[in-house]
C-alpha positions in Angstrom: 106.6 22.4 9.8 105.9 25.2 12.1 102.9 27.2 12.3 104.0 29.8 9.4 104.3 26.3 6.8 101.1 25.2 7.9 98.9 27.7 6.8 101.1 28.6 4.1 99.8 24.6 3.0 96.2 25.2 3.6 96.3 28.7 2.0 97.1 26.5 -0.9 95.3 23.5 -0.5 92.0 25.6 0.3 92.6 27.9 -2.6 92.4 30.7 0.2 94.7 33.6 1.0 97.5 33.3 3.3 95.8 35.7 6.1 92.4 33.3 5.6 94.5 30.5 6.6 96.0 32.3 9.4 92.5 32.8 10.9 91.5 29.9 10.2 94.0 28.1 11.8 94.4 30.0 14.9 90.6 30.5 15.3 90.4 26.4 15.3 93.8 25.5 17.6 91.8 28.2 19.9 88.6 26.5 19.8 90.5 23.1 20.4 92.4 24.5 23.6 89.8 26.2 25.1 87.3 23.7 24.7 90.3 20.6 26.3 90.9 23.5 29.3 86.9 23.2 30.1 87.6 19.1 30.3 85.6 18.7 26.7 87.1 16.2 24.1 87.7 17.2 20.7 87.1 14.7 18.4 88.2 14.9 15.0 87.3 11.9 12.7 90.0 10.3 11.0 92.7 12.8 12.6 92.2 12.1 16.3 90.9 13.2 19.5 92.0 15.9 21.8 91.4 16.0 25.8 92.8 16.5 28.7 94.3 13.9 31.7 94.3 13.2 34.9 98.1 12.6 36.0 98.5 11.1 39.9 100.5 12.1 42.8 103.8 10.4 42.2 106.9 10.1 43.9 110.1 11.2 41.6 113.9 12.1 42.2 115.8 15.5 41.7 118.2 14.7 39.5 120.9 16.6 40.5 120.8 16.0 44.4 119.2 12.4 44.1 117.0 13.4 46.9 113.0 11.9 46.9 110.3 14.2 46.0 106.4 14.5 46.0 105.2 15.5 42.5 101.7 16.6 42.8 98.6 15.6 40.9 97.6 17.6 37.8 95.9 17.6 34.6 97.3 17.7 31.1 96.4 18.0 27.7 96.8 14.8 25.5 96.2 13.2 21.5 95.4 10.2 20.4 95.5 9.6 16.4 92.7 8.1 14.8 92.9 5.3 12.8 93.2 6.9 9.1 96.1 9.4 10.6 98.1 6.1 11.9 97.8 4.3 8.8 99.4 7.4 6.9 102.1 7.7 9.3 102.7 3.6 9.1 100.9 1.9 6.8 99.5 -1.4 7.6 101.5 -4.3 6.5 99.8 -6.2 4.0 100.8 -10.4 4.5 102.8 -12.6 2.2 100.6 -14.5 -0.2 
């Protein structure tokens, strides 16, 4: 599903126009990116949480030449799915009785 398809689905579920759904979705995504880039954690209960994580400097290899190289430390965006989301994707198995 791409953004256009998501906008269509949101418009249908919320009974709003596609233009309104696109504006709300774009604003929500922008707000999440802005908060995470400032170091805040965004938690949507049942869905998951967005945060930035520190990645330590490490040694890597150039795949073409095999030479060692230093990969610098950096911040990366991260998403952790919430329990409800995880259960929707992979429902917990019930033990046989």
